[in-house]
C-alpha positions as CSV (number, residue, x, y, z in Angstrom):
1,X,39.5,-6.7,-11.1
2,X,37.8,-3.3,-10.8
3,X,35.2,-2.6,-8.2
4,X,32.1,-0.6,-9.0
5,X,31.1,1.8,-6.4
6,X,27.8,3.7,-6.6
7,X,27.2,6.7,-4.5
8,X,24.7,6.2,-1.6
9,X,22.3,8.6,-3.3
10,X,22.2,6.5,-6.5
11,X,21.6,3.4,-4.5
12,X,18.8,5.0,-2.5
13,X,17.2,6.3,-5.7
14,X,17.3,2.8,-7.3
15,X,15.9,1.2,-4.1
16,X,12.9,3.7,-4.1
17,X,11.9,2.9,-7.7
18,X,8.6,1.0,-8.1
19,X,9.1,-2.7,-8.8
20,X,6.0,-2.6,-11.0
21,X,5.1,0.1,-13.4
22,X,1.8,0.9,-11.8
23,X,2.9,0.6,-8.2
24,X,2.0,3.5,-5.9
25,X,4.6,4.7,-3.4
26,X,5.0,7.4,-0.8
27,X,3.0,10.6,-1.4
28,X,1.4,9.2,-4.5
29,X,0.1,6.2,-2.4
30,X,-1.1,8.4,0.4
31,X,-2.8,10.8,-2.0
32,X,-4.7,7.8,-3.6
33,X,-5.9,6.2,-0.3
34,X,-6.1,9.0,2.3
35,X,-9.7,9.7,3.4
36,X,-11.1,7.1,1.0
37,X,-13.8,4.5,1.5
38,X,-13.3,1.4,-0.6
39,X,-15.4,-1.6,-1.5
40,X,-13.0,-4.5,-1.8
41,X,-12.8,-8.2,-2.6
42,X,-10.2,-10.5,-1.0
43,X,-10.7,-13.6,-3.0
44,X,-14.4,-14.4,-2.5
45,X,-14.8,-12.3,0.6
46,X,-16.3,-8.8,0.3
47,X,-15.1,-6.1,2.7
48,X,-14.9,-2.4,3.2
49,X,-11.6,-0.6,3.7
50,X,-11.9,2.9,5.2
51,X,-8.7,4.8,5.3
52,X,-8.3,7.8,7.6
53,X,-7.3,11.2,6.4
54,X,-3.5,11.5,6.6
55,X,-1.0,14.2,5.5
56,X,1.5,13.5,2.7
57,X,4.4,13.3,5.2
58,X,2.6,10.8,7.4
59,X,4.5,7.9,8.8
60,X,1.4,5.8,9.6
61,X,-2.0,5.2,8.0
62,X,-4.9,4.3,10.4
63,X,-7.7,2.4,8.8
64,X,-10.8,0.3,9.5
65,X,-11.9,-2.8,7.7
66,X,-15.5,-4.2,7.9
67,X,-15.6,-7.9,7.1
68,X,-18.7,-10.1,7.6
69,X,-20.2,-7.4,9.8
70,X,-17.2,-7.1,12.1
71,X,-15.1,-3.9,12.3
72,X,-11.4,-4.1,12.8
73,X,-9.3,-1.0,13.4
74,X,-5.6,-1.1,12.6
75,X,-2.7,1.0,11.3
76,X,-0.1,0.6,8.6
77,X,3.3,2.2,8.8
78,X,5.0,3.7,5.8
79,X,8.3,2.1,5.1
80,X,11.4,3.9,4.0
81,X,10.6,2.8,0.4
82,X,7.2,4.4,0.7
83,X,5.1,1.2,0.9
84,X,2.5,0.2,3.5
85,X,4.0,-2.2,6.0
86,X,2.4,-5.3,7.4
87,X,-0.3,-5.2,10.0
88,X,0.3,-8.9,10.8
89,X,0.3,-10.5,7.4
90,X,3.9,-10.5,6.4
91,X,6.1,-7.8,4.8
92,X,5.3,-4.7,2.9
93,X,2.1,-4.4,0.7
94,X,2.4,-3.9,-3.0
95,X,-0.3,-1.3,-4.0
96,X,-0.9,-1.0,-7.7
97,X,-3.4,1.2,-9.6
98,X,-5.2,-0.9,-12.2
99,X,-6.3,0.4,-15.7
100,X,-10.0,0.6,-14.5
101,X,-9.0,2.9,-11.6
102,X,-9.3,0.2,-8.9
103,X,-6.4,-0.7,-6.6
104,X,-4.8,-4.1,-6.0
105,X,-3.2,-4.5,-2.6
106,X,-1.0,-7.5,-2.4
107,X,0.2,-9.1,0.8
108,X,3.4,-11.0,1.0
109,X,1.4,-14.3,1.5
110,X,0.1,-13.9,-2.0
111,X,-3.4,-12.8,-1.2
112,X,-4.6,-9.7,-3.1
113,X,-7.4,-7.3,-2.2
114,X,-9.0,-5.5,-5.2
115,X,-10.6,-2.3,-4.2
116,X,-12.8,0.4,-5.8
117,X,-13.3,3.8,-4.2
118,X,-16.9,4.7,-3.4
């Protein structure tokens, strides 16, 4: 029986590939959301998502969310794979760019926030 060994760099490159064709990762993700103000819907709930300006090499992304008149300030971390990490709702977020230019931000619990930049 032969064993297949892949170099660490090949494994890392495979791990960093988007799971979905339109997934935003790393610097592409940061470029898309940095300094943006989004109008979003989480199911039937409207909210605003205001992302702070961050540099392309940022390891965290501060943001504010305004939901039902209440403002919440929090921060995502950027995972090694280049995804937004949880801020209390499970694992990494899957951020995809939709054909209409909007973003879909999926949590690990299955809830999806659809956002349009102002």
